[in-house]
N, CA, C and O of each residue as an XYZ file, in Angstrom:
924
protein
N      -8.630    -25.652     -6.165
C      -9.342    -24.799     -7.489
C      -8.661    -24.786     -8.293
O      -7.588    -24.351     -7.873
N      -8.586    -25.164     -9.926
C      -8.227    -25.366    -10.876
C      -7.741    -23.850    -11.412
O      -8.328    -22.922    -10.855
N      -7.061    -23.599    -12.101
C      -7.155    -22.131    -12.996
C      -8.250    -21.775    -13.681
O      -8.623    -20.605    -13.597
N      -9.077    -22.838    -14.599
C     -10.119    -22.692    -15.060
C     -10.949    -22.463    -14.293
O     -11.428    -21.336    -14.411
N     -11.397    -23.143    -13.426
C     -12.403    -22.749    -12.112
C     -12.250    -21.332    -11.520
O     -13.253    -20.646    -11.324
N     -11.172    -20.939    -11.269
C     -10.845    -19.598    -10.723
C     -11.317    -18.571    -11.741
O     -12.008    -17.579    -11.510
N     -10.816    -18.987    -12.929
C     -11.116    -17.427    -14.152
C     -12.866    -17.533    -13.782
O     -13.554    -16.565    -13.458
N     -13.289    -18.760    -13.906
C     -14.677    -18.801    -13.968
C     -15.224    -18.125    -12.887
O     -16.048    -17.232    -13.082
N     -14.975    -18.346    -12.105
C     -15.487    -17.914    -10.359
C     -15.485    -16.274    -10.515
O     -16.446    -15.531    -10.317
N     -14.084    -15.882    -10.945
C     -13.994    -14.602    -11.345
C     -14.954    -13.961    -11.857
O     -15.535    -13.004    -11.345
N     -15.189    -14.503    -12.992
C     -16.193    -13.871    -14.072
C     -17.408    -13.520    -13.524
O     -17.978    -12.436    -13.644
N     -17.915    -14.869    -12.680
C     -19.397    -14.880    -12.096
C     -19.376    -13.505    -11.072
O     -20.344    -12.746    -11.021
N     -18.351    -13.333    -10.407
C     -18.019    -12.418     -9.605
C     -18.098    -10.735    -10.357
O     -18.913     -9.862    -10.059
N     -17.321    -10.669    -11.079
C     -17.341     -9.674    -11.865
C     -18.619     -9.334    -12.437
O     -18.898     -8.144    -12.578
N     -19.517    -10.330    -12.820
C     -20.524    -10.133    -13.666
C     -21.854     -9.446    -12.390
O     -22.565     -8.444    -12.473
N     -21.733    -10.588    -11.204
C     -22.663    -10.034    -10.084
C     -22.278     -8.516     -9.550
O     -23.286     -7.840     -9.345
N     -21.203     -7.937     -9.320
C     -20.890     -6.464     -9.406
C     -21.095     -5.673    -10.287
O     -21.230     -4.480    -10.013
N     -21.189     -6.232    -11.845
C     -21.681     -5.221    -12.778
C     -22.963     -4.874    -12.150
O     -23.181     -3.702    -11.844
N     -24.094     -6.081    -11.867
C     -25.105     -5.569    -11.899
C     -25.834     -5.028    -10.528
O     -26.945     -4.520    -10.375
N     -24.892     -5.299     -9.685
C     -25.608     -4.906     -8.128
C     -24.386     -3.956     -7.706
O     -24.585     -3.441     -6.605
N     -23.307     -3.636     -8.239
C     -22.471     -2.928     -7.654
C     -22.494     -1.466     -8.272
O     -23.282     -1.057     -9.124
N     -21.290     -0.646     -7.562
C     -21.091      0.809     -8.160
C     -21.002      0.610     -9.699
O     -20.387     -0.366    -10.128
N     -21.695      1.651    -10.698
C     -21.800      2.194    -11.922
C     -20.762      3.254    -12.383
O     -20.991      4.294    -12.999
N     -19.889      2.896    -12.068
C     -18.637      3.868    -12.666
C     -17.713      3.129    -13.195
O     -17.273      2.240    -12.465
N     -17.086      3.262    -14.722
C     -16.299      2.158    -15.283
C     -15.210      3.171    -15.988
O     -14.459      2.598    -16.777
N     -15.016      4.514    -15.838
C     -13.845      5.228    -16.384
C     -12.546      4.522    -15.478
O     -12.704      3.751    -14.532
N     -11.127      5.034    -16.069
C     -10.117      4.337    -15.829
C      -9.153      5.294    -15.861
O      -9.164      6.121    -16.773
N      -8.236      5.319    -14.926
C      -7.105      6.348    -15.064
C      -6.015      5.735    -16.199
O      -5.857      4.600    -16.649
N      -5.380      6.944    -16.434
C      -4.357      6.587    -17.312
C      -2.921      6.426    -16.868
O      -2.249      7.457    -16.864
N      -2.418      5.449    -16.544
C      -1.148      4.956    -15.907
C      -0.598      3.843    -16.503
O      -1.124      2.744    -16.322
N       0.357      3.965    -17.169
C       1.402      2.824    -17.511
C       2.150      2.504    -16.729
O       2.985      3.383    -16.515
N       2.291      1.498    -16.078
C       3.176      1.306    -15.001
C       4.685      0.746    -15.274
O       5.547      0.792    -14.397
N       4.893      0.273    -16.426
C       6.065     -0.161    -17.256
C       7.082      1.118    -17.343
O       8.304      0.966    -17.371
N       6.430      2.413    -17.384
C       7.333      3.315    -17.631
C       7.755      3.894    -16.139
O       8.481      4.888    -16.130
N       7.367      3.363    -14.965
C       8.015      4.093    -14.167
C       9.013      3.075    -13.273
O       8.968      1.868    -13.509
N       9.945      3.622    -12.205
C      10.443      2.361    -11.314
C       9.653      1.681    -10.580
O       8.560      2.041    -10.143
N      10.322      0.436    -10.391
C       9.716     -0.567     -9.315
C       9.655      0.228     -8.035
O       9.997      1.392     -7.831
N       9.075     -0.787     -7.116
C       9.255     -0.938     -5.733
C      10.385     -1.167     -5.024
O      10.911     -0.633     -4.047
N      10.702     -2.286     -5.894
C      12.220     -2.833     -5.166
C      13.289     -1.666     -5.437
O      14.220     -1.538     -4.642
N      13.182     -0.881     -6.456
C      14.186      0.011     -6.641
C      14.038      1.234     -5.949
O      14.950      2.043     -5.779
N      13.073      1.334     -5.619
C      12.490      2.915     -4.848
C      13.213      2.467     -3.351
O      13.825      3.286     -2.666
N      13.030      0.975     -2.949
C      13.022      0.815     -1.674
C      14.289      0.679     -1.715
O      14.669      0.681     -0.544
N      15.208      0.555     -2.445
C      16.762     -0.222     -2.309
C      17.285      1.345     -2.147
O      17.963      1.636     -1.162
N      16.948      2.355     -3.152
C      17.601      3.565     -2.804
C      17.154      4.189     -1.416
O      18.092      4.706     -0.809
N      16.090      4.244     -0.871
C      15.687      4.384      0.271
C      16.634      4.121      1.112
O      17.439      4.919      1.592
N      16.516      2.648      1.353
C      17.509      2.294      2.201
C      19.252      2.717      2.141
O      19.920      2.759      3.175
N      19.786      2.986      0.889
C      20.640      3.391      0.380
C      21.187      4.549      0.951
O      22.195      4.591      1.656
N      20.261      5.769      0.511
C      20.230      7.341      1.076
C      20.273      7.647      2.733
O      21.031      8.482      3.228
N      19.451      6.932      3.397
C      19.175      7.139      4.671
C      19.825      5.889      5.448
O      19.493      5.560      6.587
N      20.654      5.336      4.784
C      21.703      4.700      5.765
C      20.796      3.642      6.744
O      21.091      3.357      7.905
N      19.826      3.221      6.120
C      18.837      2.082      6.915
C      19.364      0.969      7.013
O      20.080      0.415      6.179
N      19.027      0.580      8.066
C      19.747     -0.970      8.609
C      18.597     -1.913      8.827
O      18.819     -3.050      8.410
N      17.508     -1.731      9.340
C      16.534     -2.896      9.152
C      15.277     -2.538      8.142
O      14.899     -1.492      7.614
N      14.823     -3.859      8.126
C      13.422     -3.796      6.971
C      12.351     -4.907      7.241
O      12.634     -6.093      7.406
N      11.166     -4.415      7.264
C       9.733     -5.152      7.620
C       9.318     -5.284      6.666
O       9.007     -4.219      6.133
N       9.048     -6.517      5.865
C       7.895     -6.409      4.877
C       6.832     -7.506      5.116
O       7.125     -8.698      5.207
N       5.481     -6.981      5.217
C       4.328     -7.360      5.315
C       3.563     -7.940      4.077
O       3.044     -7.098      3.344
N       3.433     -9.131      3.775
C       3.052     -9.613      2.478
C       4.013     -9.896      1.472
O       4.139     -9.252      0.431
N       4.921    -11.218      1.934
C       5.899    -11.574      0.715
C       5.475    -12.256     -0.587
O       6.024    -12.168     -1.685
N       4.448    -12.914     -0.261
C       3.801    -13.632     -1.265
C       5.136    -14.729     -1.729
O       5.539    -15.491     -0.850
N       5.860    -14.789     -3.249
C       6.874    -15.463     -3.308
C       7.983    -14.831     -3.321
O       8.926    -15.268     -3.981
N       8.071    -13.782     -2.655
C       9.368    -12.924     -2.518
C       9.987    -12.248     -3.468
O      11.160    -11.882     -3.387
N       8.972    -11.972     -4.765
C       9.585    -11.254     -5.823
C       9.872     -9.817     -5.080
O      11.025     -9.390     -5.144
N       9.127     -9.240     -4.552
C      10.089     -8.061     -3.812
C      11.148     -8.415     -2.954
O      12.334     -8.165     -3.170
N      10.654     -9.047     -1.902
C      11.364     -9.370     -0.911
C      13.102     -9.685     -0.996
O      14.088     -9.162     -0.475
N      12.873    -10.845     -1.960
C      14.252    -11.176     -2.412
C      15.452    -10.342     -2.932
O      16.652    -10.603     -2.848
N      14.747     -9.123     -3.569
C      15.409     -8.056     -4.127
C      15.926     -7.300     -3.180
O      16.835     -6.619     -3.655
N      15.723     -7.066     -1.804
C      15.929     -6.015     -0.965
C      17.030     -6.161     -0.345
O      17.225     -7.183      0.312
N      18.018     -5.111     -0.438
C      19.411     -5.209      0.049
C      19.605     -4.417      1.529
O      19.625     -3.193      1.398
N      19.732     -4.847      2.744
C      19.869     -4.459      3.998
C      20.297     -5.360      5.071
O      19.986     -6.537      5.251
N      21.072     -4.589      5.758
C      21.583     -5.624      6.759
C      20.520     -6.472      7.569
O      20.763     -7.675      7.659
N      19.670     -6.115      8.013
C      18.596     -6.843      8.628
C      17.258     -6.898      8.059
O      16.673     -5.844      7.811
N      16.726     -8.012      7.831
C      15.303     -7.909      6.932
C      14.320     -9.254      7.665
O      14.816    -10.304      8.073
N      13.133     -8.976      7.697
C      12.279     -9.659      8.042
C      10.947     -9.369      7.143
O      10.562     -8.290      6.693
N      10.304    -10.792      7.008
C       9.328    -10.946      5.602
C       7.995    -11.790      6.597
O       8.239    -12.884      7.107
N       6.935    -11.272      6.728
C       5.558    -11.663      6.987
C       4.667    -12.517      6.143
O       4.291    -11.699      5.304
N       4.262    -13.320      5.930
C       3.683    -13.990      5.094
C       2.709    -15.295      5.278
O       3.029    -16.348      4.726
N       1.786    -15.226      5.885
C       1.014    -16.315      5.976
C       1.093    -17.858      5.067
O       0.609    -18.950      5.366
N       1.555    -17.623      4.379
C       1.474    -18.824      3.409
C       2.720    -19.160      2.667
O       2.790    -20.365      2.426
N       3.652    -18.507      2.264
C       4.614    -18.626      1.397
C       5.887    -18.162      1.611
O       6.642    -18.863      2.284
N       6.425    -16.694      0.990
C       7.751    -16.268      1.411
C       7.827    -15.733      2.783
O       7.120    -16.052      3.738
N       8.941    -14.735      2.737
C       9.586    -14.398      4.037
C      10.191    -15.148      4.932
O      10.828    -16.150      4.606
N      10.079    -14.808      5.974
C      10.952    -15.455      7.157
C       9.965    -15.833      8.378
O      10.367    -16.687      9.168
N       8.710    -15.252      8.576
C       7.595    -15.643      9.717
C       6.488    -15.858      8.751
O       6.224    -15.059      7.853
N       5.731    -17.177      9.010
C       4.531    -17.928      8.478
C       3.367    -17.470      9.130
O       2.580    -18.218      9.710
N       3.261    -16.324      9.046
C       2.073    -15.958      9.894
C       1.159    -14.844      9.454
O       1.485    -14.395      8.356
N      -0.049    -14.186     10.079
C      -0.549    -12.886      9.441
C       0.093    -11.796     10.114
O       0.539    -11.839     11.261
N       0.110    -11.010      9.488
C       0.706     -9.475     10.028
C       0.500     -9.007     11.571
O       1.316     -8.520     12.353
N      -1.175     -9.394     11.772
C      -1.569     -9.137     13.416
C      -0.793     -9.972     14.206
O      -0.125     -9.531     15.141
N      -0.841    -11.463     13.816
C       0.143    -12.526     15.014
C       1.506    -11.866     15.074
O       2.041    -11.597     16.150
N       2.013    -11.631     13.990
C       3.180    -11.390     13.954
C       3.257     -9.786     15.161
O       3.750     -9.927     16.280
N       2.834     -8.714     14.808
C       2.882     -7.905     15.615
C       2.421     -7.934     17.039
O       2.562     -6.962     17.780
N       1.905     -8.984     17.387
C       1.508     -9.060     18.755
C       2.794     -9.717     19.652
O       2.984     -9.520     20.852
N       3.548    -10.474     18.830
C       4.805    -11.180     19.280
C       5.890    -10.155     19.052
O       6.702    -10.029     19.968
N       6.033     -9.415     17.996
C       7.247     -8.914     17.806
C       7.584     -7.686     18.932
O       6.936     -6.892     19.614
N       9.264     -8.094     18.650
C       9.835     -7.038     19.998
C      10.975     -6.136     19.213
O      11.819     -5.519     19.864
N      10.948     -6.107     17.992
C      12.090     -5.160     17.214
C      11.260     -3.935     16.606
O      10.077     -3.811     16.291
N      12.316     -3.123     16.571
C      11.794     -2.022     15.912
C      12.708     -1.979     14.438
O      13.695     -2.656     14.150
N      11.935     -0.826     13.543
C      12.406     -0.906     12.234
C      12.567      0.312     11.581
O      11.797      1.233     11.853
N      13.671      0.491     10.558
C      13.756      1.949      9.767
C      12.976      2.161      9.019
O      12.426      3.263      9.040
N      12.519      0.918      7.794
C      11.613      1.079      7.170
C      10.590     -0.023      7.029
O      11.190     -1.062      6.752
N       9.440     -0.193      7.098
C       8.297     -1.250      6.814
C       7.619     -0.904      5.336
O       7.137      0.182      5.015
N       7.683     -1.809      4.716
C       6.832     -1.914      3.596
C       5.851     -2.904      3.641
O       6.057     -4.109      3.781
N       4.440     -2.169      3.479
C       2.968     -3.052      3.610
C       2.621     -3.551      2.119
O       2.656     -2.773      1.165
N       2.370     -4.560      2.027
C       1.863     -4.974      1.036
C       1.227     -6.837      0.984
O       1.523     -7.787      0.259
N       0.350     -6.685      2.034
C      -0.366     -8.134      2.678
C      -1.691     -8.120      1.901
O      -1.829     -8.204      0.681
N      -2.619     -7.999      2.823
C      -4.009     -8.036      2.147
C      -4.353     -7.010      2.008
O      -4.269     -6.106      2.839
N      -4.874     -6.940      0.772
C      -5.353     -5.576      0.248
C      -6.784     -5.229      0.588
O      -7.654     -5.111     -0.276
N      -6.965     -5.093      1.710
C      -8.401     -4.781      2.248
C      -8.182     -3.697      3.135
O      -7.108     -3.564      3.722
N      -9.213     -2.848      3.279
C      -8.461     -1.056      4.100
C      -8.764     -1.728      5.512
O      -7.862     -1.562      6.332
N      -9.522     -2.227      5.810
C      -9.506     -2.653      7.482
C      -8.073     -3.199      7.987
O      -7.373     -2.613      8.813
N      -7.782     -4.313      7.409
C      -6.307     -4.787      7.408
C      -5.090     -3.934      7.323
O      -4.067     -4.146      7.974
N      -5.282     -2.840      6.381
C      -4.395     -1.973      6.049
C      -3.892     -0.901      6.831
O      -2.760     -0.419      6.868
N      -5.265     -0.517      7.649
C      -5.589      0.160      8.480
C      -4.581     -0.067      9.786
O      -3.683      0.646     10.234
N      -5.115     -1.386     10.219
C      -4.185     -2.097     11.277
C      -2.626     -2.421     11.415
O      -1.895     -2.538     12.399
N      -2.365     -2.538      9.782
C      -0.787     -2.753      9.573
C      -0.189     -1.682      9.639
O       1.019     -1.673      9.879
N      -1.145     -0.129      9.369
C      -0.435      0.762      9.353
C      -0.319      1.483     10.909
O       0.525      2.310     11.257
N      -1.072      1.094     11.468
C      -0.940      1.594     13.251
C      -0.231      0.707     13.872
O       0.475      1.135     14.784
N      -0.206     -0.539     13.623
C       0.739     -1.273     14.507
C       2.604     -1.041     13.768
O       3.561     -1.002     14.542
N       2.751     -0.941     12.533
C       3.995     -0.292     12.202
C       4.385      0.782     12.607
O       5.563      0.884     12.950
N       3.603      1.767     12.673
C       3.974      2.875     13.615
C       4.480      2.731     14.890
O       5.119      3.641     15.418
N       4.251      1.652     15.453
C       4.623      1.168     16.944
C       5.935      0.805     17.371
O       6.530      0.907     18.444
N       6.294      0.250     15.988
C       7.657     -0.311     15.603
C       8.517      0.164     15.093
O       9.654     -0.295     14.980
N       7.954      1.525     14.566
C       9.327      2.285     13.645
C      10.125      3.215     14.570
O       9.854      3.922     15.541
N      11.249      2.909     13.843
C      12.288      3.732     14.664
C      12.245      5.403     14.379
O      11.972      5.969     13.320
N      12.556      5.912     15.497
C      12.575      7.529     14.658
C      13.356      8.047     13.405
O      14.544      7.845     13.153
N      12.511      8.704     12.727
C      12.791      9.135     11.336
C      12.890      7.940     10.516
O      13.787      7.947      9.672
N      11.996      6.708     10.615
C      11.580      5.755      9.731
C      10.534      6.201      8.884
O       9.773      7.162      9.003
N      10.659      5.084      7.758
C       9.319      5.350      7.390
C       8.404      4.239      6.548
O       8.978      3.375      5.884
N       7.224      4.295      6.599
C       6.171      3.681      5.931
C       6.109      3.564      4.522
O       5.856      4.633      3.967
N       6.274      2.515      3.717
C       5.762      2.232      2.555
C       4.596      1.520      2.371
O       4.294      0.834      3.348
N       3.701      1.452      1.249
C       2.612      0.626      0.942
C       2.302      0.290     -0.406
O       2.184      1.356     -1.010
N       2.132     -0.566     -1.087
C       1.922     -1.037     -2.258
C       0.598     -0.778     -2.931
O      -0.342     -0.351     -2.262
N       0.485     -0.999     -4.130
C      -1.269     -0.989     -4.779
C      -2.167     -0.169     -4.006
O      -3.187     -0.542     -3.427
N      -1.477      1.449     -4.084
C      -2.796      2.318     -3.419
C      -3.090      3.392     -4.893
O      -3.434      4.552     -4.665
N      -2.936      2.935     -6.331
C      -3.371      3.342     -7.163
C      -4.081      2.797     -8.077
O      -3.761      3.053     -9.237
N      -5.310      1.841     -7.815
C      -5.870      1.284     -9.013
C      -6.580      2.244    -10.075
O      -7.363      3.145     -9.774
N      -6.115      1.850    -11.562
C      -6.395      2.280    -12.297
C      -7.694      2.061    -12.955
O      -7.956      2.726    -13.958
N      -8.598      1.139    -12.466
C      -9.753      0.177    -12.710
C     -10.744      0.308    -11.744
O     -10.364      0.654    -10.626
N     -11.955      0.106    -11.926
C     -12.800     -0.280    -10.448
C     -12.679     -1.750    -10.490
O     -12.961     -2.146     -9.359
N     -12.391     -2.752    -11.263
C     -12.257     -3.986    -11.139
C     -11.230     -4.274    -10.355
O     -11.383     -5.208     -9.568
N      -9.988     -3.575    -10.375
C      -8.687     -3.860     -9.695
C      -9.151     -3.425     -8.119
O      -8.311     -3.763     -7.285
N      -9.920     -2.978     -7.765
C      -9.893     -2.485     -6.455
C     -11.067     -2.794     -5.800
O     -11.313     -2.315     -4.693
N     -11.863     -3.593     -6.407
C     -13.075     -4.372     -5.490
C     -12.868     -5.170     -4.615
O     -11.938     -5.923     -4.905
N     -13.437     -5.407     -3.400
C     -13.282     -6.262     -2.440
C     -14.681     -7.266     -2.500
O     -15.826     -6.982     -2.852
N     -14.327     -8.049     -2.202
C     -13.330     -9.109     -2.698
C     -12.923     -9.356     -4.111
O     -13.687     -9.094     -5.040
N     -11.837     -9.811     -4.273
C     -11.083     -9.780     -5.722
C     -12.121    -10.163     -6.574
O     -13.014    -10.905     -6.164
N     -12.090     -9.580     -8.129
C     -12.748     -9.760     -9.327
C     -12.045     -9.816    -10.479
O     -12.513    -10.000    -11.603
N     -10.880     -9.651    -10.172
C      -9.896     -9.671    -11.366
C      -8.665    -10.005    -10.919
O      -8.265     -9.724     -9.789
N      -7.773    -10.833    -12.080
C      -6.447    -11.245    -11.469
C      -5.552    -10.443    -10.863
O      -4.860    -10.856     -9.931
N      -5.449     -8.810    -11.486
C      -4.709     -7.853    -11.174
C      -5.292     -7.125     -9.891
O      -5.864     -6.056    -10.104
N      -5.218     -7.562     -8.637
C      -6.094     -6.732     -7.743
C      -5.048     -6.091     -6.754
O      -4.099     -6.671     -6.227
N      -5.433     -4.725     -6.609
C      -4.791     -3.842     -5.808
C      -5.785     -3.576     -4.207
O      -5.517     -2.924     -3.198
N      -6.840     -4.313     -4.539
C      -7.956     -4.191     -3.270
C      -8.118     -2.589     -2.976
O      -7.609     -1.758     -3.728
N      -8.792     -2.269     -1.938
C      -8.806     -0.824     -1.502
C      -8.029     -0.339     -0.836
O      -8.474      0.486     -0.038
N      -6.728     -0.564     -0.830
C      -5.891     -0.003     -0.086
C      -5.677      1.436     -0.105
O      -5.077      1.956      0.836
N      -6.159      2.223     -1.204
C      -6.478      3.514     -1.370
C      -7.319      4.352     -0.809
O      -7.442      5.564     -0.986
N      -8.048      3.435      0.068
C      -9.075      4.115      0.959
C      -8.368      4.138      2.449
O      -9.000      4.883      3.199
N      -7.334      3.580      3.022
C      -6.489      3.456      4.200
C      -5.677      4.986      3.828
O      -5.774      5.948      4.590
N      -4.733      5.038      2.315
C      -4.263      6.289      2.192
C      -5.274      7.420      2.473
O      -5.191      8.031      3.539
N      -6.111      7.690      1.674
C      -7.100      8.764      2.350
C      -7.530      8.763      3.700
O      -7.606      9.876      4.222
N      -7.801      7.868      4.326
C      -7.669      8.083      6.004
C      -6.588      8.563      6.609
O      -6.698      9.409      7.497
N      -5.311      8.049      6.177
C      -4.099      8.476      6.674
C      -3.809     10.024      6.655
O      -3.232     10.726      7.486
N      -4.531     10.412      5.153
C      -4.238     11.868      5.092
C      -4.884     12.964      5.830
O      -4.597     14.161      5.812
N      -6.032     12.197      6.641
C      -6.733     13.023      7.603
C      -5.991     13.064      8.817
O      -6.513     13.870      9.587
N      -5.240     12.657      9.172
C      -4.641     12.413     10.416
C      -3.610     13.617     10.499
O      -3.327     14.369      9.567
N      -3.028     13.664     11.974
C      -2.400     15.106     12.204
C      -1.223     14.819     12.565
O      -0.402     15.730     12.466
N      -0.774     13.542     13.072
C       0.473     13.123     13.536
C       1.018     12.308     12.341
O       2.100     11.809     12.650
N       0.637     12.004     11.081
C       1.648     11.457     10.107
C       1.404     12.301      8.881
O       0.408     13.011      8.745
N       2.302     12.189      8.062
C       2.402     12.910      6.630
C       2.231     12.010      5.653
O       3.263     11.359      5.490
N       1.443     11.729      5.002
C       1.381     10.742      3.634
C       0.982     11.152      2.404
O      -0.053     11.785      2.197
N       1.892     10.761      1.449
C       1.828     10.795      0.147
C       1.533      9.753     -0.643
O       0.978      8.817     -0.068
N       1.824      9.592     -2.253
C       1.383      8.489     -2.768
C       2.370      8.997     -3.811
O       2.272     10.132     -4.277
N       3.582      7.903     -4.266
C       4.327      7.953     -5.737
C       3.440      7.367     -6.626
O       2.595      6.482     -6.487
N       3.837      8.105     -7.659
C       3.395      7.645     -9.284
C       4.520      6.691     -9.637
O       5.558      6.972    -10.237
N       4.033      5.202     -9.036
C       4.884      4.474     -9.616
C       4.453      2.709     -9.130
O       3.910      2.352     -8.085
N       4.770      2.116     -9.928
C       4.335      0.779     -9.718
C       3.177      0.253     -8.864
O       3.258     -0.380     -7.811
N       1.873      0.717     -9.659
C       0.621      0.654     -9.127
C       0.434      1.358     -7.661
O      -0.314      0.963     -6.767
N       1.375      2.602     -7.630
C       1.109      3.547     -6.820
C       1.466      3.092     -5.117
O       0.784      2.316     -4.448
N       2.640      3.765     -4.688
C       3.538      3.440     -3.530
C       3.180      4.658     -2.293
O       3.681      5.776     -2.167
N       2.274      4.072     -1.573
C       1.917      4.912     -0.413
C       3.475      5.285      0.315
O       4.420      4.503      0.209
N       3.572      6.561      1.041
C       4.714      7.222      2.120
C       4.176      7.598      3.240
O       3.321      8.477      3.128
N       4.458      7.119      4.545
C       3.929      7.653      5.508
C       5.343      8.161      6.136
O       6.344      7.449      6.219
N       5.278      9.131      6.443
C       6.272      9.831      7.533
C       5.946     10.341      8.859
O       5.158     11.286      8.880
N       6.401      9.898      9.988
C       6.065      9.925     11.348
C       6.545     11.609     11.401
O       7.749     11.819     11.550
N       5.798     12.558     11.304
C       5.900     13.450     11.122
C       4.686     14.783     11.047
O       3.823     14.439     10.239
N       4.427     15.931     11.536
C       3.216     16.547     11.732
C       2.581     16.570      9.997
O       3.240     16.744      8.973
N       1.408     16.381     10.107
C       1.004     16.650      8.487
C       0.942     17.735      7.666
O       0.108     18.602      7.924
N       1.629     17.849      6.772
C       1.952     19.133      6.036
C       0.848     19.667      5.527
O       0.707     20.885      5.421
N      -0.111     18.731      5.136
C      -1.199     19.093      4.207
C      -2.536     18.173      4.286
O      -2.974     17.490      3.359
N      -3.046     18.287      5.476
C      -4.465     17.772      6.199
C      -5.336     17.559      4.844
O      -5.364     18.352      3.902
N      -5.923     16.539      4.918
C      -7.187     16.653      3.817
C      -8.458     16.408      4.356
O      -8.892     15.281      4.594
N      -9.143     17.612      4.577
C     -10.451     17.862      5.054
C     -11.785     16.931      4.801
O     -12.735     17.491      4.255
N     -11.892     15.791      5.099
C     -13.206     15.255      4.401
C     -14.184     15.148      5.819
O     -13.583     14.772      6.826
N     -15.494     15.421      5.945
C     -16.378     14.765      6.593
C     -16.962     13.568      6.392
O     -18.072     13.371      5.897
N     -16.083     12.661      6.844
C     -16.724     10.962      6.821
C     -15.651     10.287      8.053
O     -14.479     10.298      8.430
N     -16.912      9.746      8.330
C     -16.407      8.817      9.601
C     -16.016      7.325      9.420
O     -15.323      6.689     10.215
N     -16.787      6.648      7.767
C     -16.482      5.399      7.500
C     -15.544      5.349      6.049
O     -16.085      5.155      4.960
N     -14.646      5.474      6.140
C     -13.916      5.381      4.890
C     -14.089      4.365      4.033
O     -14.096      4.607      2.826
N     -14.226      3.313      4.418
C     -14.501      2.439      3.518
C     -15.693      2.333      2.485
O     -15.720      1.675      1.445
N     -16.663      3.136      3.022
C     -17.786      3.879      2.257
C     -17.566      4.222      0.942
O     -18.402      4.001      0.066
N     -16.315      4.838      0.707
C     -15.551      5.490     -0.176
C     -16.174      4.781     -1.413
O     -16.567      3.615     -1.362
N     -16.242      5.590     -2.575
C     -16.683      4.994     -4.043
C     -15.552      5.066     -4.837
O     -14.661      5.837     -4.482
N     -15.402      4.335     -5.959
C     -14.422      4.767     -6.595
C     -14.720      5.700     -7.472
O     -13.778      6.346     -7.930
N     -15.904      5.964     -7.862
C     -16.127      7.573     -8.566
C     -15.465      8.484     -7.747
O     -14.804      9.293     -8.398
N     -15.419      8.627     -6.536
C     -15.179      9.618     -5.797
C     -13.522      9.693     -5.943
O     -12.920     10.762     -6.041
N     -12.858      8.337     -5.942
C     -11.249      8.183     -5.641
C     -10.915      9.031     -7.160
O     -10.136      9.982     -7.218
N     -11.718      8.441     -8.425
C     -11.385      8.562     -9.851
C     -11.170     10.109     -9.818
O     -10.081     10.636    -10.045
N     -12.313     10.781     -9.512
C     -12.562     12.530     -9.607
C     -11.657     13.450     -8.886
O     -11.284     14.571     -9.228
N     -11.308     12.613     -7.579
C     -10.224     13.594     -6.694
C      -8.866     12.597     -6.117
O      -8.377     12.584     -4.987
N      -8.515     11.869     -7.218
C      -7.572     11.132     -6.626
C      -6.242     11.510     -6.510
O      -5.411     10.849     -5.887
N      -5.970     12.739     -7.194
C      -4.814     13.480     -7.095
C      -4.831     14.240     -5.238
O      -3.928     14.082     -4.415
N      -5.831     14.850     -5.072
C      -5.822     15.470     -3.858
C      -6.048     14.468     -2.874
O      -5.273     14.474     -1.917
N      -6.997     13.558     -2.908
C      -6.679     12.396     -2.030
C      -5.646     11.700     -1.537
O      -5.404     11.474     -0.352
N      -4.909     11.294     -2.700
C      -3.929     10.600     -2.621
C      -2.249     11.323     -2.213
O      -1.247     10.716     -1.834
N      -2.434     12.815     -2.464
C      -1.447     13.711     -2.156
C      -0.130     12.909     -3.265
O       0.929     12.463     -2.824
N      -0.488     12.889     -4.543
C       0.482     12.306     -5.492
C       1.661     13.516     -5.707
O       1.541     14.738     -5.626
N       2.972     12.586     -6.048
C       4.024     12.817     -6.070
C       4.993     12.055     -7.185
O       4.842     10.850     -7.388
N       5.900     12.751     -7.827
C       6.636     11.769     -8.535
C       7.851     11.202     -7.835
O       8.248     11.509     -6.711
N       8.361     10.355     -8.645
C       9.510      9.665     -8.024
C      10.561     10.376     -7.052
O      10.834     10.245     -5.859
N      11.126     11.353     -8.299
C      12.006     12.442     -8.332
C      11.533     13.524     -6.640
O      12.308     13.754     -5.712
N      10.222     13.930     -6.741
C       9.867     14.612     -5.717
C       9.963     13.964     -4.650
O      10.360     14.742     -3.783
N       9.801     12.882     -4.216
C       9.713     11.772     -3.343
C      11.066     11.777     -2.529
O      11.054     11.882     -1.302
N      12.062     11.677     -3.148
C      13.448     11.834     -3.217
C      14.042     12.897     -2.805
O      15.109     12.802     -2.199
N      13.418     14.183     -3.079
C      13.398     15.363     -2.654
C      13.243     15.655     -1.246
O      14.107     16.248     -0.600
N      11.854     15.133     -0.639
C      11.189     15.275      0.131
C      11.963     14.231      1.321
O      11.927     14.476      2.526
N      12.569     13.186      0.793
C      12.941     12.242      1.907
C      14.472     12.956      2.297
O      14.910     12.796      3.436
N      15.154     13.650      1.412
C      16.420     14.514      1.867
C      16.571     15.141      3.187
O      17.525     15.203      3.962
N      15.016     15.718      3.241
C      14.696     16.921      4.142
C      14.316     15.918      5.424
O      14.347     16.458      6.529
N      14.043     14.834      5.382
C      13.574     14.313      6.536
C      14.535     13.278      7.580
O      14.805     12.087      7.431
N      14.918     14.212      8.660
C      15.825     14.134      9.632
C      15.409     13.858     10.996
O      16.247     13.785     11.895
């Protein structure tokens, strides 16, 4: 499909959503150009915790993966970058290695992100961490599944909300680079109490009005303060 055809197709989907989808169009006020990049944050985590092994899910053209400096790194992508050309589900079925840090940036649909989180936890070294990209969409158009907008965060945020309700993991969202989720494998210090069974049914309006609590927002500096105590 040509670029022109793709843009036309996205416009049609956006128009259909406007008529048949959720009617809430306020947006959050984040200017991501003012915050550190995911590559900077990941490399600083690796250096400060002396991590040796890194897994990235969803490398695309290696924009982030190619900048990560670590002793051992594996990248999984079904189409382009990384070291393993396969889906994350296929990778985890075959994988034998454990990792100090996992960065999830694959298919931005909450059901897939949920599986990526659960599978990553199985192969996470003691005191390792999981990071996730695209957790803070600023517009409703950025989070609609399937994509209707060139810049697509998807509904990763719903997986963060779900993780916040779990007792065996501790989850935050760093205010940087479209939102970077953080999962520590430790007791949840601030469980989110929600009476909901199907997190996919959460609406953008709920996220907009409650995103600070839902996402457990922290600054970059606060994240590294927390990281120092994670031993």
